[in-house]
C-alpha positions in Angstrom: 6.8 32.8 24.0 4.8 35.2 23.2 8.0 37.3 22.1 9.5 34.8 20.7 6.1 34.0 18.2 6.5 37.8 17.1 10.0 36.8 15.8 9.8 33.8 14.4 7.0 32.5 11.8 6.0 28.8 11.1 5.3 27.6 7.7 5.2 24.4 6.2 5.6 24.2 2.0 4.7 21.6 -0.1 7.7 22.9 -3.2 5.9 20.7 -5.9 7.3 20.2 -9.8 3.4 21.8 -10.6 2.6 23.7 -7.4 3.7 25.3 -4.7 1.5 25.3 -1.5 2.2 27.0 2.0 0.5 26.7 5.1 0.6 29.3 7.8 -1.6 29.2 11.0 -3.4 25.9 9.6 -4.5 27.6 6.6 -3.1 26.9 3.2 -2.3 30.9 2.6 -0.3 30.3 -0.8 -1.5 27.7 -3.7 0.0 28.7 -6.9 1.6 26.7 -10.0 5.6 26.5 -9.2 7.1 28.9 -12.1 8.5 32.4 -12.5 8.4 35.0 -14.9 11.9 36.9 -15.5 13.5 40.2 -17.1 16.5 38.2 -19.1 18.5 42.0 -19.2 17.8 42.9 -15.5 17.3 39.7 -14.3 14.4 40.9 -11.7 11.7 38.8 -11.4 8.0 40.1 -13.3 6.0 37.4 -12.1 5.7 34.4 -10.0 2.6 31.7 -9.2 -0.4 31.8 -11.8 0.4 35.7 -13.5 3.5 33.9 -14.4 1.6 30.5 -16.0 -0.3 32.9 -17.8 2.6 34.4 -19.8 4.4 30.7 -20.4 5.1 29.8 -23.7 3.7 33.2 -24.9 6.8 35.4 -23.8 9.1 37.5 -26.4 13.1 37.2 -26.1 13.4 39.9 -23.0 11.0 37.9 -20.5 12.0 33.9 -19.7 10.0 31.8 -18.1 11.6 29.1 -15.7 10.1 26.3 -14.1 12.6 25.7 -11.4 11.8 22.4 -10.3 12.0 19.1 -12.8 11.1 15.7 -11.6 10.4 16.5 -8.2 14.3 18.7 -7.4 15.6 21.7 -7.6 17.0 21.8 -11.4 17.4 25.8 -11.5 18.9 26.7 -8.0 18.5 30.5 -8.3 15.3 30.7 -9.5 13.9 28.0 -7.0 15.4 30.7 -4.5 13.3 33.6 -5.8 9.9 32.0 -6.1 10.1 30.9 -3.0 11.0 34.1 -1.7 8.1 35.5 -3.6 6.0 33.3 -2.5 6.7 33.4 1.1 6.4 37.1 0.4 2.8 36.5 -0.5 2.0 35.5 3.0 0.7 38.2 4.9 2.6 38.2 8.2 1.5 41.4 9.3 3.4 45.1 9.3 6.7 44.6 10.9 9.6 46.7 10.9 11.6 43.5 10.6 10.9 40.3 8.4 10.0 37.1 10.6 13.3 34.6 10.5 11.0 31.6 9.6 10.8 28.1 10.9 9.8 25.9 7.8 8.8 22.1 7.2 9.1 21.4 3.4 8.3 17.9 1.5 10.7 16.2 -0.5 10.5 12.9 -2.3 11.5 9.7 -1.0 14.3 9.2 -3.8 16.3 12.6 -3.4 19.6 12.4 -3.3 21.9 14.2 -0.5 22.8 16.6 -3.0 19.1 17.5 -4.0 18.4 17.6 -0.2 21.3 20.6 0.4 20.0 22.5 -2.6 16.2 22.3 -0.7 17.9 23.5 2.4 20.0 26.1 1.3 17.2 27.6 -1.3 15.2 27.8 2.1 18.0 29.8 4.3 18.8 31.7 1.5 14.8 32.9 1.7 15.1 33.7 5.4 14.5 30.5 6.8 16.3 29.8 10.4 15.5 26.1 11.0 14.7 24.3 8.6 13.2 20.7 8.5 12.5 17.9 5.6 9.6 15.4 5.6 9.3 12.6 3.1 6.5 13.2 0.4 4.3 9.5 1.0 5.1 9.8 5.2 3.1 13.9 4.5 0.5 12.6 2.4 -0.6 9.8 4.9 -0.5 12.3 7.8 -2.5 14.4 6.0 -5.5 11.8 5.2 -5.6 11.0 8.6 -3.3 7.8 9.0 -1.4 7.3 12.2 1.8 6.7 11.1 2.9 5.0 14.4 0.6 2.4 14.7 2.1 -1.3 13.7 0.4 -1.4 10.9 1.4 -1.2 7.3 -0.4 1.2 5.2 0.4 1.9 1.3 0.5 5.4 0.0 0.7 6.1 -3.9 1.7 10.0 -4.6 1.1 11.1 -7.8 2.7 14.1 -8.6 3.7 16.7 -11.3 7.0 15.4 -11.7 7.5 12.2 -9.6 5.1 9.3 -8.3 6.3 8.1 -4.6 5.0 4.6 -3.7 5.6 3.6 0.3 4.8 1.0 2.2 4.4 2.8 6.1 4.7 1.2 9.4 6.1 2.5 12.8 6.7 6.3 11.5 8.9 4.9 8.9 9.1 3.9 5.1 9.8 0.4 5.2 10.0 0.1 1.2 9.6 2.8 -1.6 9.5 3.0 -5.1 10.2 6.4 -6.8 9.3 6.9 -10.5 9.9 9.6 -13.0 6.4 9.2 -14.4 3.5 11.7 -13.3 1.6 14.4 -14.1 4.5 16.1 -16.6 4.6 13.0 -18.6 1.3 12.5 -19.1 1.2 16.3 -20.3 4.0 14.9 -22.6 2.5 11.9 -23.6 -1.1 13.8 -24.5 0.8 16.3 -26.7 3.0 13.9 -29.0 -0.5 12.1 -29.5 -2.0 14.9 -30.7 1.3 15.9 -33.0 1.1 11.7 -34.5 -2.6 11.3 -34.4 -4.1 14.5 -35.4 -1.0 17.0 -36.9 -1.7 19.3 -34.7 0.9 21.2 -32.5 -0.3 22.4 -29.3 1.5 23.7 -25.6 2.3 22.4 -22.5 -0.5 24.4 -21.3 -3.3 23.3 -23.8 -1.8 19.9 -22.7 -2.5 19.9 -19.2 -6.0 21.6 -19.9 -6.9 18.3 -22.1 -5.8 16.3 -18.7 -7.8 18.1 -16.3 -11.0 18.2 -19.1 -11.0 14.7 -20.5 -8.3 12.9 -18.9 -8.5 9.3 -18.2 -7.2 6.2 -17.3 -9.5 3.9 -19.0 -10.9 3.9 -22.0 -14.7 3.0 -21.0 -16.1 5.0 -18.2 -19.6 4.6 -17.0 -20.2 8.5 -17.0 -17.4 10.1 -19.3 -17.1 13.3 -19.7 -18.0 15.1 -23.0 -15.3 16.0 -25.8 -13.2 18.8 -25.7 -12.0 21.3 -28.3 -8.6 21.9 -28.4 -6.9 24.7 -30.5 -3.7 24.6 -32.1 -1.0 24.9 -34.9 -1.7 22.2 -37.9 1.7 20.8 -38.8 0.8 20.3 -42.6 -0.5 24.1 -43.3 0.8 26.1 -40.2 -2.6 27.4 -40.0 -4.0 27.3 -36.5 -6.6 24.9 -36.0 -9.7 23.0 -34.1 -10.2 19.8 -33.3 -12.3 17.6 -30.7 -10.9 15.4 -28.7 -12.5 12.4 -26.0 -11.9 10.5 -23.0 -11.4 7.6 -24.9 -8.4 8.7 -27.1 -6.7 10.6 -24.0 -6.8 7.0 -22.3 -5.0 5.6 -25.0 -2.3 8.3 -25.3 -1.9 7.5 -21.7 -1.8 3.9 -21.3 2.1 3.3 -21.6 2.9 5.7 -19.2 -0.3 4.6 -16.5 1.4 0.7 -17.4 4.6 1.9 -15.8 3.2 3.3 -13.3 0.7 0.0 -12.3 4.3 -1.8 -12.6 5.8 0.2 -9.8 3.3 -0.3 -7.5 3.2 -4.1 -8.1 7.1 -3.7 -7.4 6.2 -2.0 -4.4 3.8 -4.7 -3.2 6.4 -7.4 -3.8 9.2 -5.5 -1.9 6.7 -5.5 1.4 7.2 -7.8 3.8 4.7 -10.5 4.7 3.1 -9.4 7.6 3.0 -5.8 6.0 1.4 -7.1 2.6 -2.0 -8.4 5.1 -2.3 -5.2 6.4 -2.5 -4.0 3.0 -4.7 -6.5 1.9 -7.0 -5.2 4.7 -6.5 -1.5 4.8 -6.2 -1.3 0.3 -3.9 1.7 -0.9 -4.1 5.3 -0.7 -4.4 7.6 -3.8 -3.0 11.3 -3.5 -1.6 13.9 -5.3 -2.8 15.7 -8.5 -2.7 12.6 -10.5 -4.8 10.5 -8.3 -7.7 12.9 -9.8 -7.3 11.4 -13.5 -10.5 9.2 -14.2 -10.6 5.8 -13.4 -7.2 5.6 -12.5 -8.4 3.9 -9.2 -10.5 1.6 -10.8 -7.6 0.4 -13.6 -5.2 0.1 -10.4 -8.0 -1.9 -8.1 -8.1 -4.5 -11.6 -4.7 -4.6 -11.4 -3.8 -5.1 -8.0 -7.1 -6.8 -6.8 -6.6 -4.6 -3.7 -9.4 -1.5 -2.8 -8.0 1.7 -3.8 -8.7 4.8 -1.8 -8.5 7.9 -3.1 -8.0 11.0 -0.9 -10.3 13.5 0.0 -8.4 16.3 -1.2 -5.7 14.6 -3.2 -3.9 17.9 -4.0 -3.5 19.2 -0.9 -2.8 16.1 1.2 0.6 16.3 1.3 0.6 20.0 2.5 -1.8 19.4 5.4 0.4 16.4 6.5 3.3 19.2 6.2 1.6 21.4 8.2 0.2 18.8 11.0 4.2 18.0 11.2 4.9 21.3 12.0 2.3 21.9 14.7 3.2 19.2 16.8 7.0 19.2 16.2 8.1 16.8 19.4 5.6 14.0 18.2 6.8 13.8 14.5 10.3 14.5 15.5 11.7 11.1 14.4 10.1 11.3 10.7 11.5 15.0 10.2 15.1 15.3 8.9 16.9 18.1 9.9 
């Protein structure tokens, strides 16, 4: 087994629309934005992850930045493959003569199609993976926050990622009913971008919109301890000159209101679809929020008011999915029934 270990390396990947996280030897070794910068003339990779993110929306004609994943699935197969390869190279697997063959567990959205599944598998295989297993994101999130998914108890997970929000009721190692909507972190960024253009005649970029969401993002117009106003710079649409304005969390809450209402509807729909016995369990257990979107201020309170149920935000919501994926990799036999090969 020792010799076999030398030639094989186990990695768990949370291939997200906004961020990609990789676990190797029980440690999160890669936590980078899912973006790649390429040279247009040669097609060579210039930068991956954080470095490429700094170039995003600031490039000249010879460089293009690509986000290979859109709404939770691979949109650019070639770029995704190069990004996965580059991120695997970031893992220090020791100075070996031959790169080890990889055993991978990758998590995927619950509403993924067969074609999209194949794209994920092919990208992984081209990146030197010998064995590829896939797990649905809500199941990985549940394992990651310490829920025993094998129990005959219903648990509801709402995983708000960058491209999709996956809502699932889990019991006996399976998804009983689920809802997947394409409203998540990226949608919130677009809402902020549109609001700034409409309300303040200010043109801002995707990165600036994300900064606003992180610094003063909120789901409620009134918070007990709201953040201070945030200064945002952009181009004035009337004069074309750069300018600065201050934005409050109440304005951001107003900008995000429509999208959050759709998210609430999807949660209610999933509750409506769940069998009565599992509904009784959810009433007792509450709803668990994971993913980067779970960190939006006041979102738990707003969902609680809408559903009249207790809402629990995971301790480290951003890493819940990758932690769960890593746990399945450690005990493949135990989780065999939740993994797809």
